[in-house]
C-alpha positions in Angstrom: 0.0 0.0 0.0 1.3 3.4 -0.9 2.3 5.6 2.0 0.6 9.0 2.5 2.7 11.8 0.9 2.1 15.5 1.5 0.9 17.1 -1.7 2.3 20.4 -2.9 -0.1 22.5 -4.9 1.1 26.1 -4.7 4.5 25.7 -6.3 4.1 22.8 -8.7 6.3 23.6 -11.7 4.6 24.3 -15.0 5.3 22.1 -17.9 7.1 24.9 -19.7 9.4 25.6 -16.7 12.9 24.3 -17.0 13.9 23.0 -13.5 17.6 22.5 -12.5 17.0 18.9 -11.4 14.3 16.2 -11.4 14.8 13.6 -8.8 12.9 10.3 -9.5 12.3 8.6 -6.3 11.7 10.1 -2.8 13.2 7.6 -0.2 16.5 7.9 1.6 18.6 8.4 -1.6 16.3 10.7 -3.5 15.5 12.9 -0.5 19.1 13.3 0.6 20.1 14.2 -3.0 17.3 16.8 -3.1 18.2 18.3 0.3 21.7 18.9 -0.9 20.5 20.5 -4.1 18.0 22.7 -2.3 20.7 23.9 0.0 22.7 24.6 -3.1 19.8 26.8 -4.2 18.9 24.7 -7.2 15.2 24.5 -8.3 14.1 20.9 -8.2 11.2 18.5 -8.1 11.1 15.1 -6.4 8.7 12.7 -8.2 7.6 9.8 -5.9 4.5 7.6 -5.3 5.5 6.5 -1.8 5.9 2.8 -2.7 9.3 2.4 -0.9 11.1 -0.9 -0.8 11.1 -1.0 3.0 7.5 -0.3 3.5 6.9 -3.7 5.0 9.4 -3.2 7.7 8.3 -1.9 11.1 11.7 -0.5 12.1 15.0 0.5 10.7 18.3 -0.2 12.3 22.0 0.8 11.8 21.1 4.3 10.7 22.9 6.6 13.2 20.4 8.7 15.1 17.4 6.8 13.7 17.9 3.3 15.2 14.7 1.5 15.8 12.5 4.2 14.1 9.9 3.1 11.5 11.2 3.8 8.0 8.0 5.7 7.1 8.7 8.1 10.0 12.2 8.7 8.9 11.0 9.4 5.4 8.2 11.7 6.6 10.8 13.7 8.6 13.0 13.9 5.6 10.2 15.2 3.5 9.4 17.9 6.0 13.1 18.9 6.1 13.2 19.1 2.3 9.9 20.9 1.7 10.9 23.7 4.2 13.1 24.9 1.3 11.2 26.9 -1.3 13.5 25.6 -4.0 12.1 22.0 -3.7 8.7 20.7 -4.7 7.2 17.1 -4.3 5.1 15.7 -7.2 3.3 12.5 -6.2 3.2 10.0 -8.9 5.2 7.7 -11.2 7.5 8.8 -14.1 6.7 6.7 -17.1 9.2 8.1 -19.7 12.2 10.3 -19.9 13.7 11.7 -23.1 16.0 14.5 -24.1 19.5 15.2 -23.0 21.6 17.4 -20.8 20.1 20.8 -20.1 16.6 19.7 -21.4 15.2 16.4 -20.3 11.4 15.9 -20.5 9.8 13.6 -18.0 6.2 12.3 -18.5 4.1 11.2 -15.5 1.6 8.4 -15.4 -1.2 11.0 -15.1 -0.1 12.6 -18.4 1.7 15.6 -16.8 5.2 16.6 -17.9 8.1 18.5 -16.6 11.5 19.6 -17.9 14.8 19.6 -16.1 18.5 20.2 -16.9 19.6 17.2 -14.9 18.0 13.9 -13.7 18.8 11.8 -10.6 17.4 8.3 -10.7 16.7 7.1 -7.1 13.5 5.0 -7.6 15.1 2.0 -6.0 14.5 -1.7 -6.7 11.8 -4.3 -6.1 12.5 -7.6 -4.5 11.6 -10.7 -6.5 10.5 -13.3 -3.9 10.2 -17.0 -4.6 6.6 -18.2 -5.4 6.2 -19.7 -1.9 2.8 -19.5 -0.2 2.8 -17.4 3.0 6.2 -15.8 2.4 4.9 -12.3 1.4 2.9 -12.2 4.6 6.1 -12.2 6.8 8.5 -10.4 4.5 10.2 -7.6 6.2 9.1 -8.8 9.7 10.4 -12.3 10.4 11.7 -13.1 6.8 14.4 -10.8 5.4 17.8 -10.4 4.0 19.9 -8.1 6.1 21.0 -9.3 9.6 22.3 -5.8 10.5 18.8 -4.4 9.9 16.8 -7.0 11.9 19.0 -9.7 13.2 19.9 -8.3 16.6 16.3 -8.2 17.9 15.6 -11.8 16.7 19.0 -13.3 17.6 19.2 -16.7 19.2 15.8 -17.9 18.0 15.3 -20.9 15.7 16.5 -19.6 12.3 16.7 -20.8 8.8 18.5 -19.8 5.7 16.7 -20.4 2.4 19.4 -20.2 -0.2 21.0 -22.1 -3.1 24.0 -21.5 -5.3 27.5 -20.2 -4.7 28.6 -19.0 -1.3 25.7 -20.6 0.6 28.3 -22.2 3.1 30.1 -18.8 3.5 26.8 -16.9 4.1 25.5 -19.4 6.6 28.6 -19.3 8.7 28.4 -15.4 8.6 24.8 -15.6 10.0 25.8 -17.7 12.9 26.8 -14.4 14.7 23.1 -13.9 15.1 21.8 -17.5 14.8 24.1 -20.1 16.4 21.3 -22.7 15.8 21.0 -22.0 12.1 19.5 -24.6 9.6 20.2 -24.3 5.9 17.5 -25.2 3.4 19.2 -25.9 0.1 17.8 -28.6 -2.3 20.8 -28.1 -4.6 23.6 -28.2 -2.0 26.7 -29.9 -3.5 29.1 -32.2 -1.7 31.6 -29.4 -1.0 29.0 -27.2 0.6 27.6 -30.1 2.6 31.0 -30.9 4.0 31.8 -27.3 4.8 28.5 -26.8 6.6 28.8 -30.1 8.4 32.3 -29.0 9.6 30.8 -25.8 11.0 28.0 -27.8 12.8 25.3 -26.3 10.5 22.6 -28.8 9.4 21.4 -28.8 5.8 17.9 -29.9 4.7 17.6 -30.7 1.0 13.8 -31.4 0.8 12.3 -28.4 -1.1 10.2 -25.9 1.0 6.6 -25.9 -0.1 5.0 -23.3 2.0 5.4 -21.0 5.0 3.3 -21.3 8.0 2.8 -17.9 9.7 0.6 -16.2 12.4 0.2 -12.7 11.2 3.7 -11.5 10.4 5.3 -14.1 12.6 7.0 -17.1 11.1 5.9 -20.4 12.7 7.3 -23.1 10.4 8.4 -24.3 7.0 6.5 -27.2 5.4 8.6 -29.4 3.2 8.0 -31.5 0.2 8.8 -34.7 2.2 5.9 -33.9 4.7 8.1 -32.6 7.4 7.2 -29.4 9.4 10.3 -27.5 10.7 9.5 -25.0 13.4 11.3 -21.7 12.9 11.0 -18.1 14.2 13.3 -16.3 11.6 14.0 -16.9 8.0 17.0 -15.4 6.1 17.0 -15.3 2.3 19.2 -13.8 -0.5 16.4 -12.8 -2.9 16.8 -11.4 -6.4 16.0 -7.7 -7.1 15.5 -5.6 -10.2 15.0 -1.9 -10.8 11.6 -0.7 -9.8 11.2 1.1 -13.2 12.5 0.6 -16.8 13.7 4.3 -16.9 17.4 3.2 -16.8 16.8 1.0 -19.9 14.9 3.8 -21.6 17.7 6.2 -21.1 20.4 3.6 -22.2 22.2 3.6 -18.8 25.0 1.0 -18.6 24.1 -1.8 -16.2 26.2 -4.1 -14.1 25.2 -7.5 -12.5 25.5 -7.9 -8.8 24.9 -10.8 -6.5 21.2 -10.0 -6.3 20.6 -8.7 -9.8 21.2 -5.8 -12.2 22.0 -2.3 -11.0 23.1 1.0 -12.7 26.8 1.4 -13.2 28.0 4.8 -12.0 31.4 6.5 -11.3 32.5 7.6 -7.9 30.4 10.7 -8.3 27.3 8.7 -9.1 27.2 9.8 -12.7 25.8 7.2 -15.0 27.0 6.5 -18.6 24.4 8.9 -19.9 25.4 12.5 -19.8 23.3 14.6 -17.4 21.9 11.5 -15.6 23.0 10.5 -12.1 21.8 7.5 -10.0 21.8 6.8 -6.3 20.7 4.2 -3.7 19.8 0.6 -4.1 19.2 1.1 -7.8 22.9 2.0 -8.2 24.9 -0.4 -6.0 25.3 -4.1 -5.5 25.1 -3.8 -1.7 21.9 -2.4 -0.3 21.1 -0.4 2.9 19.5 2.8 4.1 22.8 4.4 5.2 24.5 3.5 1.9 21.5 5.0 0.1 21.6 8.3 2.0 25.4 8.6 1.4 24.9 8.0 -2.3 22.2 10.6 -2.4 24.5 13.2 -0.9 27.2 12.4 -3.5 24.7 12.5 -6.3 23.3 15.8 -5.2 26.7 17.4 -4.9 28.0 16.0 -8.2 24.8 17.0 -10.0 25.1 20.6 -8.7 28.7 20.8 -9.8 27.9 19.6 -13.3 25.3 22.4 -13.6 27.9 24.9 -12.7 30.5 23.5 -15.1 27.9 23.5 -17.9 27.2 27.2 -17.4 30.9 28.2 -17.8 
């Protein structure tokens, strides 16, 4: 469900107005980039529908000064900070197309509206691609997740599973034992080398495929296996696939890279993409995800974007 977003009506840019920057996406990366640009006195719009990747999580952790606070509250506070600057405006909605080039990009919104900008920052994030496993979506972000730094501390020591196949399963399992000393790995494709490595570490492996998740509300209760067994669990770690939440990078022709969880936009150290005038920040533009990383990327993208505007004017 989309989060409520404050709507701005008094200062919405007209289709003919040429903004300095259009920021596509209004979570940690996009809002941080926009805040830096607003403080740099650049006229900008953030276009966002409120469908953040972390909307299923009840709390965020590892973000200095925000530890344990709901992600939606952090984002709402960020929006209030940003919209205190007259240079910034929020446009609720989705961007469907972008065309043009440096100093004159045109963005079309799902409602048919358009806006123009000299630069574009892509910060619309990624979407998780979960296995087709009944019951999993119900607990995702609560008792099933990827990042132990985000949620592992509060659930440490409880019966825990890792649902993962492929390379590095043994390495990842041993890493997770800092939070889950009683970890069980669920890997129907585990090879002999992985089995031996996990056995040496005292980590049991179950190779019968998981058929469904048993849950009570957002709480995991057990995994049901193809061989009929029911394995009680309280926590489930996964390494799910992810993909860009929009096809805008492909529309623009941005060079992509492939990370351990899927494709992401290639950028240089200043968050510039392969397309002149287009920057990218956050989960969309890095192989390793996280709110702190996203905010740091946003700061870099905002500064680099502003510098590029100044250089183009000389």
